[in-house]
N, C-alpha and C positions, 0 to 999 in steps of 0.2 A: 456367245461363246465364253461368257464369264461364269465361272462356277465357284461357289464357296468352298474353301479348303483351308481352314485356320490351323496353324501349327499347334497352338496350345490345345485345341479340341482334339486333334489327332493324337497327340501325346497322351492325353487323358483317356481317350478311348482304348488305345493300346494297353495302357496300364490296367484298365478294367477287363481287357481281353475280348472286347466286342466292339467292332468287328476284329477278326484276326488280320494279321498283316497280309495274308494271301487274299482274303476277301477284299481288303482295301485296294490292293494292287490290281485286282480284276476290275474294280470300279474305275480306277485311273486308266487302265488300258482301254476300256470302252470310251472314256472321255477323250483320250489322246487320239484314238482312231477317228473321232468325229471332228476335232478342232485342228489337229496338227497339219492336215493337208492344206489348210488355208493359212494358219498362223506361222508355221515353220519355225518354232522356237528351239527345237532339238536337232542336233546332228543325227542323221539316220543311223540306226543300229538294227540289223535284221532280227536278232534274237534277244532284244531288250527284256521282254516280259518274262520269258522263260529263265533268263539269267537272274532277274530280280526275285522270282519265286524261289529259285535254288538258294540264293543268298539269304532270303528271309527264313527258309527252313533251317539253314545252318545257324543263323543268328538265334532262332528260337531254341534250337538244341543246346547251344552254348549257354543261353540264359538259364535253361532248365538245369544244366549241370552245375552252374556256379551259383544259382539262386540269387543273382544280382539283377537289379533293374537299371538299365542305362537310360539317361535322360532323353535320348533321341532314338530309342529302340524302334526299329522298323520304319523310320521316317525316310522316304525317298527324297534325295537332294539333287538339284541340278547344279552342275559345275561348269562355270564359264570356261570356254575353250581357249584360255591362255593359262589355265591352271592345270598342272600335271596331276593325273590320277592313274594309278597302276591299272593296266589292262585296257587303257584307252589311248588312242593317238591324240596328240595335241597339234591341231592345225592352225589355230590362232586366226581363223578367218582369212588365211593367206594362201597364195599359190606356191609357197616354198615347199620343198620336199619335207614331209612330216619327219623323216629320219633326221633332218637337221635340227628339229625343234624338241628333241627328246630331253628328258630331265627326270630327276628324282621326284617321287610323289610329294606334292605340296603338303606343308605342315597342316594347313587348314583341312585338307581332305583326310589326312590321318587323324586329326582331332575329331572330325565328324564320325569317321568309322569307329574310333575308340568309344564314342558316345552312343554307338548302336545304329547310326544312320546307314542307309543304303544309297549307293550312287545311282541315281536314275539314268544319268548319261551326261554328255557334254551339251551345253547350251550355246547357241549361236552368238558370236561376238563380231564386232566390226574388225577390220584387219588390224591385228596387233593392238587392239583396244584404242585405236585412234578414230578416224572419221569415215573410212570407207565402209559403207553399210553391207550387211549380209542380207539374206532373203526374208528375215523375220518381219511380220506385219503386226500392226496394232490390233489386239483382239477386240477392242471396242468398235473399230471401223478399219477394216483391212486395207482401205485406200490411204491410210495414214501410217506414219512411222511409229514404232514403239519407243523410239529414242535409242541412244547408244551411250557407251559402247556395250553395255551389258544388256543388249536387246533381248536375246533369247531367255535370259534368266527372269527378267521382269515379265515378259509375256507368258512364260510357263507358269509362274506363280499366279498371274492374273486369271488365266484359264483354269486354274485349279489342277493342272497336271501334276504339280508337286507343291507342298506347303512351304518349302524353303529352297532357295537357290543362291549360290554364291555369285558375287559380282566384284568388280574393282572400279575405283574412281581416281582419275588423274586430274580431271576438271569437274565434270558433272555426270559421270557415267553410271552412278547408282541413283542419285536423287532425281535427275531429269527423267529417265525411263520409268522410275516409280511413279512420278507425277503423270506422265503420259498414259501409263497403263492402269492407274488407279489402285496402286498397292503401297504397302509400307516399305520404305528403303532405309537402311541404317548404315552409315559410314562412321565407324568409330574413329577415335583420335589417331593421328598418324603414328604408325608403328605399334599400335596396341594389338593388332592382329598380324600374325607373321605373314610376310610376303615371300618366304622361302618356297621355291618350287613354282613361282608365278613368273611367266615371261614378262620382263619389265618394259614399260614405255618410258617412264621417268622415275628412277629410283629415289629422286629427291622428294617426290610428291605422290607416288602410287599408294593408294589405300585399298585394303581388302575389306569388303563388307558383304551385305546380303539383303535379300528380299523375303518378306512374308506378307500375309494378308492381315496380320494382327500384331499389335504392339506387345501383347503378352507373349506371343510366340517369338517375337524378336528378342525379348528378354531371355527366353530359354536358350536361343541360339547364341546370344552374346555371352551367356554364362559358360558355354562350351568353348568359344573361340577367342574371347578377349582375355588378355593377360591380367591376372589378379582381379578378376571381376568380383564385385562385392554385392551382396543383397541389401537393398535399401528398404527399411521398414515402411509399411503403408502408413498413411496419415501424415506425411510430411507436408509442410506449409505450401500453399498454392504459390507458384512462381509469378513474378512480375515479368511481363513480356515487353520487349523493346523492338520498335520498328526502326530500321536503319534508314532514315530519310535522307534525301539528297540525290546526287548523281548516280549512285549505285542503284537505287530503287527505280530511277527513271529509265534504266535499261530495259525494263519490262515493257511489253506492248500495252496499248490502251486497254484492251480487253483483259489482259493479264492483271493490270492494276485494279480494274473494276472488280474482278473476281477476288483479288486479295483484300480489297476494302470490305467486301461482303463477309469474308472469313473473319476479319477483325471485328466486325459488328457481332458476328456469332459468338466470338470469344468474350467480348464485353458483355453480351446478354447472359452468358454463362457465369459471369462474375469475375472474369479476369481483368486485372489492371494492365492497361497498355500505355506505355510511354513512348513518345517519339524522340529519337536521338539522332542528331546529325552525325554521320560517321561515314568512313570510306569515301571521303571527298576527293581522294587521289586515285579513284578507281581506274582511270585510263592508264595511269602509270603502273598500277598494280597488275592490271590485265597484261600489259606488255612484259613486265618482269616474269610473270608466270609462264606465258606462252613461249618466251625465249628460253627460259630454263627447261621447259619440257622438250623443246626442239633440240637443245644441246644434249640433254640426257638421252633422247631417242637416238641421236647420232652415235653416241658412245655405246649404248646397249646393242645397237644393230650393226655396228661397224663391220664385223667379220661377215655376217650374212649379206650385208648390202654390197660389200666388195665383190662377192661371188654371184649374187642373185638380184642385182639392182633392177634388171628388166622384169623380174617377177613381182616387184612391189607395185601396188596401185599408185596412181599418179599423186594423190593427196598425201599418202604416206611417204612417198619418195621426196616430195617437196618439203615435208617436215624435216626429214633427215638431212637433206641438202642445206636447208636453213640452219640446222643445228651445227653443221660443219663451220659455218661462218660466225658463230657466236664466240667472242673472245673469252678467255678465262676470267678476266676481270668482271665481265657481265654475268657470268655464271655465279661468281662469288656474291655479286650484288643481289641476284635473285634468291640465292639461298639465305643470305642475311635478312632479306626482306620478309621471308617466311616467318622467322622468329620475331622480328620487329612487329609485324602485323598481328601476330598472336598476342604479343604483350600489349600492344596498343588497344586492341579490341577488349582484352580483359580489363585494362585500366578504365576504359569507358564504361564497361559493365559495372565495375566497382563504384565508380563515381556517380553513376545514374541509378544505382540499385536495381539493375536489370539482371534477371536470372537466365532468360532465354531470349535470343534474337529470333524474330519470326520474319519471313520474307516469302515472296513467291518462289515455288520450287522450280519454275521455268519461266521463260519470257511470256509464254502463252500456252495454249493447248498444242497437241501434237500437229505439226505441219502435214499437209497433204503430200502424198508420195513417199517413196522409200529411198530416194536418191540422197536425202540428207537426214541426219538424225536430230536436227534442231540445234539451237544455240545454247551452250552451257554457261553463258556468262553470269547468270544469277547464282550459280554454284561456285564460281571460281574463287572469290576471296576466302570463303570458308575452307575450301580445299587447300588453298595456298597457306593458310594459317594452321592447317592440320587439326581443326576443331571438330569434335563429334557432332554429327548432323543427322537428324531424323526427318525423313520425308513422310508426310501424312496425307492420305486422301481426304477429300472433303465431300460434303453432302450434295453438291450440285456440279453441273458440268457447263462447258462452253460448246455449244453446237453438238451436244451429246458426247463430247469428249471430256474425260476427266482432267482435272488440274489440281495439283496438291499445294501444300504449304510446307516449307522447310523450317525446322527448329534447330537452333545451334546454341551450344553452351560452352563452358570453359573446358580447356584442355584436360583430358584424362578424367572427366566426370560424366562419362556416358551413362553410368548407372543412374544418376539423377535424371538425365534426359529421358531415359526409357521409363523410369518411375513416374515422372510427370506426364509422359507421352500418352498413357492410357486415358486419362481424363481429358487431355487435349484432343485426342482422337474422337472421343465421344462428343465433345462440344462442337467439333467441326462437322459432325454429322447431324446436328440439330437444325431445325428450320431457320432460315436467315431472317433478320429483321428487315422491315420495310423502311426503317428510318435512314434517311440520307446522311452520309458522313463524308465530308470532303476534306477532313483534316490531313489525311495521309497523302503526301505529295511525292 
């Protein structure tokens, strides 16, 4: 059920005029009719394809009148169903009345439309982007989770139903499903993409990002969505990679660490310098700070809805909100201060160790069996807590035929460099692994 659909290639084809957007949409419709009954990445829409064809015709007519070429002309985009888009209900994976969840169209949706993109439709999310799963299944093996909370967006990109889909991340909701589904996930620095028009889970740490199958495509999307995005010239010096050894890394499973060691060997064989740096030694405390901050923010964001519709919330989401009511103001302040301190501390360590990019497993292991859980986001938590730009990259091998990725993290507000480096990193991670044993990484 995995089909190639690279954003950069699609943009280039539309620029050449072959295929036409209508021909491309017809191909996607046939693909969706084959895979969607099993994967369930999209919210149902009876007239989706006729609507898209009409929108494409209107977009083409406008382009002809203005003689301008927009960067995402004709590109169908999946929109995670906590993000408001005109003409679509926002259900947020919940049982609350959709009329209660209405709001102005999100800035990110408007930016995509202004760049020529078409809204494919809403993609499945866990309830309010927390942990209660929706119906989406992993397209590599439908007996396994696609990850969450951006489940549908990751799966839709993996199946090739669309070349670009929006997601959000409060702990690991972009990078983890990207890993489980074998696609590229990009979470820019905190605040670099507008969260206006997005139903919040935690305003302190919610990030808006996206999925593609290619780093080059991610760069195109980032140029549309990220504030003050700059073009980095090719030929920049190869980065030094840092492995954050210690208790943080040990949170990964045994098979997850073995896979990660193989990826490090790949990168070393490709000529990358990798240095091991003890860091995040206080990871248990950091995890607690983040989780309590998210709970408190969720209670604040959902207070009015929860007072009226508490019985409509799933048990796990209700437990989060109830916990949030118990978090004192002083603890919230500590959590927010910790975010800035962690960012500064990680940056200082990078400077002192001459590290350009942290690399780590994108998840504890491969996608767990079943869809009652979306997997553990703990490997993503400190980078989200610090608000650092993070790029999830697929690798050239699997664990039990399930993909698992590597995440790359760099300094705050330097996502341009991360994506510039990311193209070569992605190619290296697809190269054959070395048979040489390396037990240095603990």
